C-alpha positions as CSV (number, residue, x, y, z in Angstrom):
1,M,-5.4,145.9,167.0
2,D,-8.0,145.0,164.3
3,L,-8.5,141.2,164.4
4,D,-9.9,141.2,160.9
5,A,-6.7,142.7,159.7
6,V,-4.6,140.2,161.6
7,R,-6.7,137.4,160.2
8,T,-6.3,138.8,156.7
9,F,-2.5,139.0,157.3
10,V,-2.3,135.3,158.4
11,T,-4.5,134.1,155.5
12,A,-2.4,136.1,153.0
13,A,0.9,134.7,154.5
14,D,-0.4,131.2,154.2
15,A,-1.8,131.7,150.7
16,G,1.2,133.6,149.4
17,Q,-1.0,135.8,147.3
18,F,-3.5,138.5,148.1
19,Q,-5.9,137.2,145.4
20,E,-6.1,133.7,146.9
21,A,-6.5,135.3,150.4
22,A,-9.4,137.4,149.1
23,A,-11.1,134.3,147.7
24,E,-10.7,132.4,151.0
25,L,-12.0,135.3,153.1
26,R,-14.7,136.1,150.5
27,V,-13.8,139.7,150.1
28,T,-12.2,141.7,147.3
29,Q,-8.5,141.8,146.6
30,Q,-8.7,145.5,147.2
31,A,-10.1,144.9,150.7
32,V,-7.2,142.5,151.5
33,S,-4.7,145.2,150.4
34,K,-6.4,147.9,152.5
35,R,-6.5,145.7,155.6
36,I,-2.8,144.8,155.2
37,A,-1.9,148.4,154.7
38,A,-3.8,149.5,157.8
39,L,-2.1,146.8,159.9
40,E,1.3,147.9,158.5
41,R,0.6,151.5,159.5
42,A,-0.5,150.4,163.0
43,L,2.7,148.4,163.5
44,G,5.0,150.8,161.7
45,V,6.6,148.2,159.6
46,R,6.3,146.5,156.2
47,L,4.8,143.0,156.4
48,F,4.9,141.9,152.7
49,I,6.9,142.7,149.7
50,R,5.4,142.2,146.2
51,A,7.2,139.6,144.2
52,P,6.6,137.9,140.8
53,R,5.4,134.8,142.6
54,G,3.0,136.8,144.8
55,A,3.3,138.4,148.3
56,E,6.3,137.4,150.3
57,L,6.8,138.1,154.0
58,T,9.4,140.6,155.1
59,I,11.7,139.8,158.1
60,D,9.2,141.8,160.2
61,G,6.3,139.8,158.7
62,Q,8.0,136.5,159.5
63,A,8.6,137.7,163.1
64,F,5.0,138.9,163.5
65,L,3.4,135.7,162.0
66,P,3.5,133.4,165.0
67,H,2.3,136.1,167.3
68,A,-0.6,136.9,164.9
69,R,-1.6,133.2,165.0
70,E,-1.6,133.2,168.8
71,L,-3.7,136.4,168.8
72,L,-6.4,134.6,166.7
73,R,-6.3,131.6,168.9
74,A,-6.6,133.7,172.0
75,A,-9.6,135.5,170.4
76,E,-11.3,132.1,169.7
77,R,-10.7,131.0,173.3
78,A,-12.1,134.3,174.6
79,V,-15.3,133.9,172.5
80,A,-15.7,130.3,173.6
81,S,-15.3,131.2,177.3
82,V,-18.6,133.2,177.2
83,R,-20.6,131.4,174.5
84,T,-23.7,129.8,176.0
85,G,-23.5,126.0,176.0
86,R,-19.8,125.9,175.0
87,R,-17.9,127.6,177.7
88,P,-16.0,125.7,180.4
89,L,-17.5,124.8,183.8
90,R,-17.2,128.1,185.7
91,V,-16.7,127.9,189.5
92,D,-16.3,130.7,192.0
93,M,-14.2,130.5,195.2
94,L,-12.9,133.1,197.6
95,A,-9.1,132.6,197.2
96,S,-6.7,130.5,195.3
97,R,-5.1,129.1,198.5
98,S,-8.3,128.1,200.2
99,A,-9.7,124.6,200.9
100,A,-12.0,125.1,197.9
101,S,-9.0,125.3,195.7
102,G,-8.0,121.8,196.9
103,V,-11.6,120.6,196.0
104,M,-11.2,122.0,192.5
105,R,-7.8,120.4,192.0
106,A,-9.1,117.0,193.1
107,F,-12.1,117.4,190.8
108,H,-9.8,118.3,187.9
109,R,-7.7,115.2,188.5
110,A,-10.8,113.0,188.6
111,Y,-12.3,114.6,185.5
112,P,-9.5,116.0,183.3
113,E,-11.7,116.0,180.3
114,I,-13.9,118.8,181.8
115,E,-12.7,122.3,181.0
116,L,-12.7,124.6,184.1
117,D,-12.7,128.3,184.6
118,V,-12.1,129.5,188.2
119,V,-13.3,133.0,189.1
120,M,-13.2,134.9,192.4
121,L,-16.2,137.0,193.3
122,F,-16.3,139.2,196.4
123,G,-19.3,138.3,198.5
124,I,-22.1,135.8,198.6
125,D,-24.6,138.3,197.1
126,D,-22.5,138.7,194.0
127,A,-22.0,134.9,193.8
128,V,-25.8,134.2,194.2
129,A,-26.6,136.8,191.5
130,A,-24.0,135.2,189.1
131,I,-25.4,131.7,189.7
132,R,-29.0,132.9,189.0
133,S,-28.0,134.7,185.8
134,G,-25.9,131.7,184.6
135,A,-22.7,133.6,184.6
136,I,-21.2,131.0,186.9
137,D,-22.2,127.3,187.4
138,A,-21.3,127.0,191.1
139,S,-19.7,128.8,194.1
140,F,-18.0,127.8,197.2
141,R,-19.3,129.8,200.1
142,A,-19.8,129.7,203.9
143,V,-23.5,129.9,204.1
144,T,-23.6,131.6,207.5
145,M,-26.0,134.5,207.1
146,P,-28.9,134.1,209.6
147,G,-32.0,135.9,208.4
148,R,-30.8,136.0,204.7
149,P,-32.2,132.9,203.0
150,L,-31.0,131.7,199.7
151,P,-33.4,132.3,196.8
152,D,-35.7,129.4,196.0
153,D,-33.8,128.7,192.7
154,V,-30.4,128.3,194.4
155,T,-29.5,125.2,196.3
156,A,-26.5,124.5,198.6
157,E,-24.8,121.4,199.9
158,R,-22.3,121.4,202.8
159,V,-19.2,119.8,201.4
160,L,-16.3,120.5,203.8
161,D,-15.8,121.6,207.4
162,E,-12.3,123.1,207.7
163,P,-10.9,123.3,211.2
164,L,-9.4,126.6,212.2
165,Q,-5.9,126.8,213.6
166,L,-4.1,129.5,215.5
167,L,-1.1,131.0,213.7
168,V,1.5,132.7,216.0
169,G,5.1,133.9,215.8
170,P,7.9,132.3,217.8
171,A,7.7,134.9,220.6
172,H,4.0,134.6,221.2
173,K,2.9,133.3,224.6
174,L,1.2,130.3,223.0
175,A,4.0,129.4,220.6
176,G,5.0,126.4,222.6
177,A,1.5,124.9,223.0
178,R,0.6,121.7,221.2
179,S,-3.1,122.8,221.2
180,V,-5.2,125.5,222.7
181,T,-8.8,125.6,223.8
182,V,-11.2,128.4,222.6
183,A,-11.4,129.6,226.2
184,Q,-7.6,130.0,226.3
185,L,-7.8,132.5,223.4
186,A,-9.8,135.0,225.5
187,G,-7.6,138.1,226.0
188,H,-5.3,137.4,223.1
189,R,-5.4,139.7,220.1
190,I,-6.4,137.9,216.9
191,W,-5.6,140.0,213.9
192,M,-7.8,139.3,210.8
193,P,-7.2,142.2,208.3
194,G,-9.5,142.2,205.3
195,I,-12.7,141.1,207.0
196,V,-15.5,143.2,205.4
197,P,-18.7,143.8,207.3
198,G,-21.7,142.1,205.7
199,T,-19.8,139.3,204.2
200,E,-20.3,135.6,205.1
201,W,-16.9,135.4,206.6
202,A,-17.5,138.5,208.7
203,T,-20.7,136.9,210.0
204,F,-18.7,133.7,210.9
205,Y,-16.2,135.6,213.0
206,D,-18.8,137.9,214.5
207,D,-20.6,134.8,215.9
208,L,-17.3,133.4,217.3
209,V,-16.7,136.7,219.1
210,A,-20.2,136.8,220.5
211,E,-20.0,133.2,221.7
212,F,-16.6,133.1,223.2
213,G,-15.6,136.7,223.9
214,L,-12.7,136.6,221.6
215,T,-10.8,139.7,220.6
216,I,-10.6,139.9,216.8
217,E,-9.1,143.0,215.3
218,V,-9.6,144.1,211.7
219,T,-7.6,147.3,211.8
220,G,-5.2,148.3,209.1
221,P,-5.2,147.7,205.4
222,N,-5.0,144.2,204.0
223,F,-1.7,143.9,202.1
224,G,-2.1,140.2,201.5
225,S,-0.9,137.0,203.0
226,D,2.9,137.8,202.9
227,A,2.5,141.0,204.9
228,L,0.2,139.2,207.3
229,L,2.8,136.5,207.9
230,D,5.6,139.1,208.3
231,T,3.5,140.9,210.9
232,I,2.5,137.8,212.9
233,A,6.2,136.6,212.9
234,D,7.5,140.0,214.2
235,T,4.7,140.9,216.7
236,P,4.5,138.7,219.9
237,A,1.1,140.2,220.9
238,L,-0.7,139.2,217.7
239,A,-2.0,135.9,216.4
240,T,-4.3,135.1,213.5
241,F,-6.7,132.3,212.5
242,M,-5.9,130.1,209.5
243,G,-7.8,127.3,207.9
244,E,-6.2,123.8,208.3
245,R,-6.1,123.4,204.5
246,T,-4.9,126.9,203.7
247,R,-1.7,126.4,201.7
248,L,0.9,129.0,202.7
249,V,4.7,128.9,202.7
250,W,6.7,131.3,204.8
251,P,10.4,132.0,205.2
252,E,12.2,129.6,207.4
253,G,13.4,132.4,209.7
254,H,9.8,133.3,210.6
255,G,9.4,130.4,213.0
256,L,5.6,130.5,212.7
257,R,3.6,127.9,214.5
258,R,0.2,126.4,213.5
259,I,-1.6,125.4,216.7
260,P,-4.9,123.3,216.7
261,V,-7.8,124.9,218.5
262,T,-10.0,122.5,220.6
263,C,-12.9,122.2,223.0
264,P,-14.7,123.0,220.7
265,T,-12.9,123.2,217.4
266,P,-14.2,126.0,215.2
267,V,-14.7,124.8,211.7
268,Y,-15.2,127.0,208.6
269,P,-18.3,125.5,206.8
270,H,-17.6,125.4,203.1
271,A,-20.8,124.9,201.0
272,L,-21.3,124.5,197.3
273,L,-24.1,126.6,195.8
274,W,-25.6,126.1,192.3
275,R,-28.9,126.7,190.5
276,R,-31.6,124.2,191.5
277,D,-32.8,123.7,187.9
278,D,-29.3,122.8,186.6
279,P,-30.1,119.3,185.3
280,P,-28.1,116.6,187.1
281,P,-27.6,114.3,184.1
282,R,-25.3,116.8,182.6
283,A,-21.7,115.4,182.6
284,R,-20.2,118.5,184.1
285,H,-22.9,119.1,186.7
286,P,-21.6,121.1,189.8
287,A,-22.9,118.5,192.2
288,R,-20.1,116.2,191.1
289,L,-17.5,118.6,192.6
290,P,-17.9,117.7,196.3
291,R,-17.5,114.0,195.7
292,H,-13.8,114.4,195.1
293,H,-12.6,116.9,197.8
294,G,-10.5,114.4,199.7
295,G,-11.7,115.6,203.1
296,R,-14.5,115.2,205.6
297,P,-17.8,116.8,204.6
298,G,-20.4,118.0,207.0
299,H,-22.8,115.1,206.8
300,G,-23.3,115.6,203.1
301,R,-26.6,117.4,203.8
302,N,-28.4,119.5,201.3
303,L,-28.9,122.9,203.0
304,D,-31.4,124.2,200.4
305,A,-32.5,127.6,201.5
306,E,-31.3,127.2,205.1
307,L,-28.6,129.6,206.3
308,G,-27.0,128.3,209.5
309,D,-24.6,129.5,212.2
310,P,-20.8,128.8,212.2
311,A,-20.0,125.2,212.7
312,L,-18.2,124.0,215.8
313,T,-17.1,120.5,216.8
314,S,-16.6,119.4,220.3
315,Q,-14.7,116.4,221.6
316,G,-17.3,113.7,221.3
317,A,-20.6,115.4,220.5
318,P,-22.1,118.5,218.8
319,R,-22.2,121.6,221.0
320,T,-25.4,123.7,221.3
321,S,-25.6,127.2,222.6
322,G,-27.7,130.3,222.2
323,V,-25.6,131.8,219.5
324,T,-23.9,128.9,217.7
325,R,-25.2,125.5,216.8
326,A,-22.9,122.6,215.9
327,R,-23.5,120.9,212.6
328,A,-20.4,118.7,212.2
329,A,-19.4,115.4,213.7
330,A,-16.8,115.3,216.4
331,A,-13.3,116.1,215.3
332,K,-11.1,113.1,214.7
């Protein structure tokens, strides 16, 4: 639909005369008539009738007017969302139900005056490229890609270590356990559909497998969280990992159990990435985001260009091994 024609229609409806609308739009009266006629042809209805007092809206014109106004408002919002220096703070995260979503909600409550756009990019390479180009202001990522340092102009701060929990159905062998150790998971099938090789989350789980000999299966298509919950509830031989802060609601009849994993507790390391030259004095600077996450950060360190291994917490002290290196304080 031609937005110029829609704008002309709204202006003429408000003015009540094509001549006044032409003067306001700084076009000829003939141009106004042509735009209105083209819009009427596109819609297949008459919008105005000529009257002695000017142009009056038909019933169809009256019905279309509020929608036409909303079209123009939506167009203005669309332009503002991409206009340099005027668009909202744009932050990338992996999923709407993730721990990062909780960080964003806490930030929005703390700073309701700051407009936000939340986007969801696929992998860390896409996120870093978008940060460097200025398409986004910040990204929540697990910076767990050994041998792939961040560019010099991108910085990262560890903001939240999210403990992993085991999710099982009511008939699973571990369903009655109050907690399980990582060693007890050996031999159990942990189903994680949707893990894509080369992504930061794939690297995280690859390291867990290498360190503890876990069996993580990625077979089958990823039909989303609802299908995952249905399968786990109905299949006694399968379990899955879920972040402690992942917000999911399942049917009461599923009987699913969340079981803490201990000795050590695997934690998914959420880091916030942004462009190093983004000036801190700016009121909406991304560095303000992690200060309101409502959870325990991983030391509040600035990781800069360092890309570490998955974080683990042991009962009392960091755990060090040949594959994984602890970066978080002991779980409390």
